[in-house]
Each structure stands twice: as structure tokens, then as C-alpha cells.
KEKOLBA-719015 format. One record per atom (N, C-alpha, C, O, CB): y, x, z. Coordinates in steps of 0.001 Angstrom, whole numbers, plus 500000, padded with zeros to 6 digits. Glycine has a CB too. Layout:
! KEKOLBA-719015
YXZ...
END
This chain:
! KEKOLBA-719015
195537447411379784194484448121380216193765447978381541194464447845382546194860449234380130192184447993381677191810447668382847192319448336384241192585449534384153190603447771382709192478447772385424192713448519386688191600448755387237190502448233387044193513447920387626192038449867388191190791450148388711191084449573390398192186449118390708190375451934388465189931449673391400190308449014392297191229449163393461191563448228394189189499448784392564191695450644393612193183450955394000194405450362393522195358449985394205193415452142393742194226450308391884195343449926391279195525447968391764196512447495392327195080450387389439194456447295391394194155445880391579194564445631392825195272444628392920192762445472391391194260446464394232194414446171395421196302445942395509196996445038395974193625447428396348196600447145394870198244447390395015198753446170394232199637445551394824198894448984394279198390445684393023199357444987392254199040443406393374199938442633393707198915444958390191197844443291393694197899442272394562198586442229395800198888441083396135196845442025394792198949443190396635199553443376397627201375443460397424202217443722398283198841444560398132201523443201396271202796443415395974203387442280395086204525442199394623202892444706395370202233441339394950202652440059394283202279439660393017202144438465392754203880440003394212202050440758391992201896440962390540200896440271390269200878439941389083201732442272390042199749439779391078199025438775390460198266437960392024198079438424393148197816439578389164198054436953391590197663435890392795196214435977393254195456436683392589197878434328392314195761435346394298194434436145394987193142435566394112192078436182394048194205435716396900193370434367393485192286434039392690192289435190391273191184435664391010192473432333392278192927435429390795192960436766389625192481438080390168191751438856389552194554437132389066193124438320391796192622439665392481190922439434392414190193440372392092193297439857394305190384438107392748188934438387393320188307438065391902187096438254392020188324437314394787188581437694390722187915437375389604187742439149389147186720439834389128188872436170388496189309439556388778189006440909388454188427441974389392188277443150389062190086441375388031188165441543390398187542442607391475185700442423391082184797443232390871188055442012393509185772441203391120183836440790390743183743441441389454182766442162389252183239438771390469184786441263388380184534442209387420184228443794387257183442444317386466185353442035386898185010444376388157184725445573388058183062445868388910182285446784388639186073446331388652182909445011389747181937445172390633180483444966389466179505445711389517182167443964392021180586444140388753179139443829387595179075444583386398178063444638385699179078442280386937180516445370386063180751446350385294179540447656385231179215448260386254182089446751385761178959447961383882178212449194383991178983450310384699180208450342384576177808449648382630178376451180385396178709452154385937178939453437384996177879453872384547177835452268386871180016454095384624180441455433384059179573456398384410179413456647385605181743455870384463178844457127383380177502458269383493178493459457383745179617459675383291176294458537381833177596460245384737178300460933384949178512462191384210177579462513383476178134460973385901179600463018384248179577464258383294178309465223383329178037465682384438180811465144383635177397465637382122176194465950381929176735467615382704177757468298382649175546465711380135175580467708383302176157469305383944175077470474383443173883470685383655176165469345385978175989471037382768174719472223382232174852473592382890175947474082383163174807472602380467173541474255383160173168475489383614172803476290382436171747476103381831172094475404384596173575477084382141173096478171381137172538479056381460172718479692382499173847478727380498171475479323380317170345480743380431171148482218380376172062482501379602169127480769378890170647482951381255171288484318380844171020485025379719169994484756379094171070485196381697171794485929379323171086486236378140170618487745378435171328488537379055172030486039376769169259488081377890168338489404378198169536490535377707170381490271376852166585489495377108169470491369378163169846492193378054169888493059376911170892493576376421169544492440378781167920493235376294168041493453374910168335492808373757168387493278372621167283493770374665168542491595374158169200491029373011170799490660373161171344489885372375168413489781372666171325491142373988172967491158374039173269492738373436174385492994372986173685490899375904172347493621373457172598494719372675171917494549371441172760495031370685172243495926373309171086494239370799170811493753369625171833492848368921172302493259367859169682493152369772172194491762369361172710490867368663174181491049368842174901490623367939172190489607368991174803491698370016176492491601369950176538493244370075177407493742369358177483490533371466176099493775370516176470495453370410176319496139368659176947496769367809175092496424371593175168495551368891174700496512367480174728496047366090174423496762365136173258496908367541175252494345365971175168494001364987176370493338364513176404492753363431174185493450364957177898493466365740179043493043365666179832493775364949180097494767365628179476492852366694180512493843363636181445494706363247183019494343363365184007495016363073181101494972361974182928493367363764184543493062363750184723493248365606184088492696366504185035491040362945185600494029365656186246494624366944186284493532367876185316493149368534187736495230366747187635492966367910187859491775368114186605490748368999186580490240370120188172491388366746185862490772368094184210489841368663183598490573369826183242490075370894182729489834367320183538491710369490182571492625370220183611493009371674183118493187372787182072494198369077184875493075371433185820493026372979185313491704373468184757491711374566187809492986372850185391490854372984185208489569373565183571489478374309183468489068375465185463488414372276182431489876373562181717489472374300181378490494375544180780490045376522180764489061373543181754491817375493181668492627376346182416492235377688181767492254378735182043493738375772183704491894377698184510491133378535183563489836379348183492489593380552185752490559377542182999489248378363182425488058379495180879488534379650180472488076380718182512486156378823180068489127379127178830489965379422179134491063380655178405491062381647178375490789377980179856491666380576180157492940381303181035492632382572180664493017383681180925493979380324182266491897382383183130491720383370183051490093383839183637489908384906184552492219382849182519489032383325182497487534384032183325486945383484183313485790383909182758487335385460184555487182382271185145486547382058185096485282381159184482485318380093185681487185381970185777484098381606185553483284380885186387483184379437187216484063379201185621482336381668186217482360378694186756482602377021188059482063377180188657482046376104185855481711375631188649481660378039190144481006378056190828482793378857191657483444378223190300478979379449190497483101379714190904484276380099190865485390379461191573486374379676190470484485380954189899485247378524189962486732377694190830486446376619191384487481376251188460487351377042191233485270375847192285485211375128193556485186375960194551484853375316192157484148374299193750485464377246194767485362378078195079487011378255196237487310378545194365484459379450194353487802378135194703489329378675195218490249377693194971490474376508193459490061379242196058490737378606197038491873377781196657493420378239196035493634379279198847491603378200197036494325377478197048495616378260197452495835379398196760496694379947197591496408377787198350495411380086198829495790381442197547495078382453197535495368383650200580495095381750196705494330381996195661494000383105194354494773383384193365494438384036195221492721382863194690496125382569193425496560382832194004497816383329195046498259382846192326496582381640193333498438384326193238499781385450192028500591385099191001500354385735193033499293387181192011501579384110191253502357383657190622503326385167189407503446385324192104503109382441191518503882386064191228504510387195190119504008387912189059504583388155192257504529387940190489502857388225189391502297389555188462501203388725187689500468389339190388501319391155188599501149387237188114500431386489187525499039386755186384498584386839187438501107386066189240498365386892189143496669387237190180495928386159191015496447385420189742496255389081189939494984386280190778493886385145191511493010386492191039492928387626189418492592383811192649492469386048193307491745386634193753490571385686194337490673384607194241492485387217193232489130386510193245488260385608194306487376386466194305487103387666191779487680385163195232487017385404196141486126386230196065484778385966195666484356384880197483486453386089196370484162386751196784482631386789195275481813386081195326480808385372198484482339385650194338482345386381193061481334385852192619480070386096193586479309386146192040481761386099191645479547386261191206478310386271191718478030387979191530478824388900189450478199385796192281476919388061192533476609389418194188477374389673194758477096390728191130477290390463194789478186388812195798478870388892195589479996389990196526480028390788196868477995389090194597480920390222194320481250390600194245483147389859193732483284388748193643480275390923194783484381390596194634485498390445193641486244391275193440486304392488195693485889390492193028486849390118191556487704390906191756488938390710192890489399390577189948487447390301190349489862390649190553491081389981188765490646389605188224489573389875191198492750391023188214491688389009186866491963388484186628493222388022187607493954387879186539491148387483185415493685387727184861494635387283185135495174385851184948494448384874183747494350387479185554496385385738185946496379384055184502497269383600184194498347384106187823497416383543183848496677382720182484497168382693182538498464381547183315498537380596181372495835382253181709499241381846181694500906381130181320500575379689181287501478378853180350502175381868181092499553379430180714499197377937182662499109377313182949499563376205179500497210377850183650498534378148184416498424377168185212499847377548185342500228378711185209496969377093185726500574376379186100501514376092187779501613376000188236500470376022185372501733375081188643502447375922190067502580376303190875502130374998191923501506374832190438504160376790189974502692374178190659502408372726190930500984372276191846500475371630189771502967371622189780500494372858190030498735372535191084498245373095191265497064372798188935497721373058191874498709373811193453497835374262194109497702373110195116497010373262194618498642375353193934498126371889195014497927370862194565497244370517195144497234369431195501498669369982193636496190370426193474495042370019193708493647370901193251492517370729192335495172369600194421494075371707194745493366372998196513492692372868197318493598372656194534494683374406197041491514372953195887490446373525194931490070371827195195490256370639196929488582374426193931489556372487192948488875371374193589487894370364193729486731370742191809488025372104193917488171369359194557487215368305193702486304367555194025485866366451195241487969367295192540485998368187191966484476367488191571483660368605191458484078369757190530484588366412191377482537368240191016481404369406189738481287369628188820481695368917191435480002369130189665480514370995188930480149371694187387479919370883186330480521371071189614479092372300187752478662369793186672478318368936186176479071367993185058478831367537186893477370368385187032480238367495186591481012366452185387482161367494184344482657367069188160481830365544185882482295368679185186483231369179183440482774369702182406483437369621186152483712370317183650481571370165182669480699370301181773480438369122180593480123369269183216479600370709182409480587367832181658480498366675180976481634366407179891481529365834182381480177365630181343482573366671181285483922366273179876484283366869178972484808366219182567484839366820179794483808368653178456484167369598177728483376368962176603483846368795178393483902371248177910482112368418176534481064367649175784481929366783174571482131366823177074479643366530176683482448365945176395483345364656175449484616364749174577485046363993177746483894364156175903485008365841175075486315366322174037486240367113173226487156367250175788487188366994173980485036367746172778484721368757171713484125368086170551484285368461173146483765369916172031483433367098171524482378365781169634482629366311168901481798366847172124483249363512169285484192365870167977484232365381167145484488367124165972484833367272167799485682363984167964484255368054167215483878369425167483482581370050166832482168371010167542484852370490168347482007369557168656480632370122167431479574369508166553479793368673170334480131369603167763478343370286166737477699369929167690476134370692168406476123371693165027478437370608167341475015369791167850473491370372166756473008371660165593472741371358167751472133368891167155472932372905166388472621373806166429471043373718165295470571373796166775473279375078167276470246373598167197468733373552168456468002372802169259468781372289167113468200375075168638467069372716169896466671372326170548465176373067169953464125373308169746466563370759171693465471373258172391465045374373172552463263373946171829462851373038173964466044374552173365462433374531173416461088374162173608460702373312172975459848372690173925460517374551175277461652372853175995461507371909175307462086370636175887461905369565177201462023372246174321462652370647173275463144369196173593464702369182172942465379368387173822462304367337174425465260369895174500466287369614173486467505370440173055467435371592175785466342369668173271468666369382172049469420369848172619470517371092173595471248370928171295470295368409171942470471372131172125471433373432171299472689372961170119472567372634171459470726375022171907473811372938171246475092372673171043475735373575171857475670374497171754475850371938169541476886373736169728477833375064170929478413375621171426478396376747169043478926374918171285478978374418172163480018374700173773479509374339173873479068373194171655481334373820174944479506375081176218479134374573177112480831375154176723481876375676176834477309375424178263480355374748179048481983375099179128481622376546179367482682377126180897482457374276179062480828377259179068480736378615177909481578379631177653481939380779178979479310378776177453481563378206175540482413378624175949483774379121175317484231380074174146482814376873176962484500378575177505485930378682178125486125380228177964487114380943178753486185377453178863484936380538179213485042382030178275484846383132178421485330384254180156484169382299177097483956382672176149483652383494175386485173383846175150485680384942175232482486382796175117485653382521174312486986382452174943487913383323174284488701384002174226487625381016176468487852383346177179489009384422176808488674385994176301489505386747179053488965384295177138487345386362176434486910387670175228487261387928175142487937388953176352485659387824174232487057387376172806487504387565172743488926387918172458489406389015171965487274386317173207489843386264172916491181386586173816491767387842173663492948388155173133492005385289174621491055388457175460491510389685174774491168390668174882492041391529176812490981389867174119490349390993173220490344391923172078490857392283171572491092393381173048489634391984171628491045390834170505492207390616170606493560391231169748494345391634170401492526389205171837493600391186172304494872391355172456495237392838172327496356393335173548495008390636172816493850393571173237493984394730174431493450395421174619493315396630173245494985394791175225493163394390176445492351394810176495491380395612176002490352395147176969491857393947177040491275396996176730490273397942177486488855397151178417488849396345177389490745399603176713487718397710177327486518396767178561486307397282179214485912396316176531485089396740179273486336398238180539485939398283181487486956397518182623486556397263180895485753399691181189487992397205181964488812396624182023488570394975182966488666394190181503490133397048180656488226394782180628487915393457181128486556393132181685486311392062179351488083392994180871485443394308182357484453394113183419484689393765183825484110392758182855483943395009184273485621394451185365486026394418185818486925392704186916486971392151185354486852395792184681487440392325184796487967391294184779486983390119185444487357389152183918488888391284184110485717389994183946484922389266184886483960389305185085483254388317182918484597389358185557483818390413186955483027390390186670481721391038187580480898391135187588482760388831185393481446391522184791480312392322185555480035393810185844480886394651183180480696392573185818478390393873186680478056395059185267477794395936185527477822397139187944476593394851184026477577395697183037477322396446181977478162396091181949478685394978182734476057396422181027478359396996179452479283396692179040478680396009178660479134394930178305479581397665178910477171396377177608476312395950177868476413394251176896476411393497177604474417396679179405476509393673179480476896392363178789477897391756178098477808390742180524477129392146179056479061392567178595480564392043176873480107391860176248480396390840178964482142393476176393479522392768174941479347393116174523478612391861173335478856391649174618478500394571174955477937391095174675477103389929174694478434388740174156478231387652175988475702389701175103479285388925175007480389387848173735481128387824173179481662386863176087481414388028173326481051389229172264482331389548170641481567389757169719482101390372172837483300391300170583480374389166169138479833389389168104480718388173168043480136387090169144477888389103167499481729388248166897482274387589165286482318387725164787482846388718167487483227387638164466481743386688163404481755387080162809480993388271162007481505389051163306482775387135163194479911388343162829478568389516163235479290391106163002478780392202160664478031389487163883480579390844164334480682392319165880481087392481166489481742391635163416481809393082166402480637393610168080480872393798168418482348394100168249482822395224168732479949395139168814482932393243169171484750393187170178484685394314170135485713394991170020485550391466170923483948394660171943483927395799171080484036397166171193484928398007172901482471395761170318483087397198169156483019398565168275484345398715168118484913399795167909481663398328167699484789397461167128486196397691167907487215398077167484488026398901166563486677396637169103487312397557170290488295398061170332488255399309169948489295399844171668488024397621170739487232400162171110486791401628169405487445402328169339488418403079171504484581401785168383486766401927167533487260402769167078488793402663166429489333403560166514486437402677167479489456401473167090490918401256168371491556402176168564492766402059167040491450399400169086490925402918170333491299403755171092492455403364171258493571403856169982491541405116171570491764402167172508492815400911173811492684401342174697493122400609172503492295399095174204491975402775175591492254403409175768492128404686175396491096405244176537491515402948176398493202405419176683493048406916177620493836407419177731494840406714175606493267407709178326493833408299179629494455408670179678495602408310180621496098407694179963494474409929178211496418408801178260497586408937178495498405407110179271499290406752176853497877409867177655497775406479177631497948405016179295497866404608179835498899404214176607496666404240179979496770404703181301496596404609182304497686405123183299498052404497181517495457405221181995498049406071182736499268406840182645500201406130183691500722405742182283499723408128181432500714405730181154502312405280181544501804403703182510502513403421179184503138405595181342501163402856181855501423401522182884501165401213183358501538400140181341501003400697183663500284402274184903500373402215185914501276401982186801501307401128185080500069402907185489502345403313186090503110403552185700504309402164186634505066401901185858503327405031184645504456401472184191505072400149185044504590399425185861505329398877182839504833399611185061503305399254185832502911398224187548503308398475188192503618397473185523501329398076187981503294399315189749503766399610189424505052399245189779505372398111190607503660401388188737506026400025188596507670399689188846507790397775189802508119397074186569508332400284187685507411397542187393507375396299188687506975395315188939507732394378186258506466396221189290506094395475190494505302394671192179506014395147193194506110394458190380503344395235191943506396396490192956506719396968194192505385397004195409505265396868193242507948396201193227504696397224193981503242397739194193502801399316193251503192400004193091502025397165195164502109400027195110502158401279195870500698401518196967500507400993195741503536401886195382499914402145196144498403401980197005498458403179196601498689404319195062496900402019198488498178402752199413498178403314199900497136404424200819497255405234200017498300402470199034496108404225198855495134405218197516494368405471196790494080404520199776494247404965197233494079406599195705493730406713195336492362405963194172492185405603195281493579408327196444491273405695195993490356404900195535490486403764194866489575403276196651489679404784195860491996402870194921492393401965193537492898402151192944493507401260195445493178401394193059492657403245191762493737403638190795492933402853189876493551402315191239493970405503190887491182402654190019490644401669189806491214400162188719491400399615190440489391401570191016491432399654190979491655398542190192493370397928189782493780396842192414491351398308190304493947399322189668495159399115188131495037399377187309495840398935190308496196399987187801493828400224186175493473400333185773493232399043184650493630398731185751492153401238186459492654398207186354492367397043185914493637395734185120493620394793187612491737396939186720494486396176186339495860395204185114496557395764184336497202395062187629497081395176184988496384397098183466497139397674182533496885396613182104497769395873182724496453399210182197495580396538181062495071395341181390495931394070180488496494393450181216493246394876182749496019393688182871496768392523182584497981392392182026498456391403183860496742392143182949498610393406182950500319393734181127500207393637180508500647392668183862501002395789180615499693394553179038499658394434178398499963393054177693500894392665178537498249394820178860498926392491178218498780390819178676500129389906177944500714389108178998497178389898179893500426390188180550501511389311179899502937389841179701503962389188182339501485389484179629502671391236179270504232391751177324504250391019176806505273390571179447504371394205176697503038391086175549503053390140175897503341388617174862503858388197174854501693390231176628503294387768176748503594386558176787504967386105176906505218384906177683503025386205
END
């Protein structure tokens, strides 16, 4: 198996290969074709009217409907949906607790008003990620189209299951959720990742939200107090304040619901 530069250098330093072999292999690495970077996909958001028609109105299987609602209304990844249990839902404050998600991180996000308490009887979801993705593609088919074909000859469609999570991000920003709170709800380590979900109509929605002044210290204080009063939650340690700041954004959306 071919070695990379670091492995090649280590082999030379440890005397496993001589200088001539080291230089020869290093030269081969330099002239070898560069590996293509992984394709970056930015999925389009699913418009609300299409979501209602395709996923709420025509979905007869309850477990499919639950998956669609959790992705569109709460911003969950498909792998997170299949890992949820009944204990992860709090209907009093309408939050979902996602355990050990991507990057081995725990987080909270909004529990959509579309998610009914009786849906809990279907949890945990007993179908696989591939089946969920296939159900999505079937429902969205009348509104979907092939945008292009990749280098491997695979069709790339306008909408993919991940488009539902993208829709959640765009909807949150449009409702005034501050960018860094959305970042926490989506479980992103970097705000740059969040911004990739929110390029809509050629304009960066995160930049627009910042320009509109949707986040300042006074708003945090007022909203945080309101959230704590309404939910009867009191932070037991100051280190948990960031957790409650995340909930401020949730509270603002729920207040509008």
C-alpha cells in the first residue's frame, strides 16, 4: 500500500528504506494526481406549502410523518431521529434532548407544535435511515427534479431528506432566532457550518439577521427572565447559563406559536 509523506518520512528516519527509495517515492507522491475534494452540497429548503401537501397531507404511515416533522420542525438529522426515545421529549417546555449526536455532543432543540404527544407511542422509530430517506424521495417526487449528475454518474436532486433540516434553519432565522443560538440547536461546532444552511435567494440569512440587530445583551436578559418565569426553571450554576441562553431562542419561537 502506498505511503503518504509523513509515513514515508518516518520509514526513512527509522531506516526501513534508503535515501534513494525515499526520494523516488517522494517524487512519485508529488507528481501523482491530486485527490478530488469531497463534493459540498447545499440543499434547498422545502417551502412550507410543499411540506404541508407532500408530507402532512399525503403521508399515511405515522412513523414516516414523525420523521418528517422532527426534521422540518426541530432540525434533527436522520441519525438523531432514529436514536430518540420517549424520555428525550419534554412537552412542558416543548424541548427535545438529543443525546450524543454528531461529534458526541448533547444538545436541546425546539419541539415543534406539529409533534403531538400521542406520537410518542411510535418511539423509538423502528425503521432504518435508508427507508426514511426513500419515503422522503417518494413523497417529494412531484416537486423534485434532477439538478445535475455528479462525476460518478449519480443524479443530484433539488430536494433530499437533509433539505428538511435546512428548512428548519431558514425558518428559525426568518422568525428572529439569533444565529449563534441556531448554531447550538443544530449542533454545529462552527458558525460557518450553520451559514451553509442559510444561503437563500443569494443572500446570507445569518448576515441579514445580524444586520437587523436580532441579538443584543438587553434582549438576552429580558427574554431569559421571561423564559425562566414561564417554565419555572432556575439555573443551579452559572456555568449552565449558556444552556438557558439556547432556550431563550426556543422560548421566542414558542411564544409566537
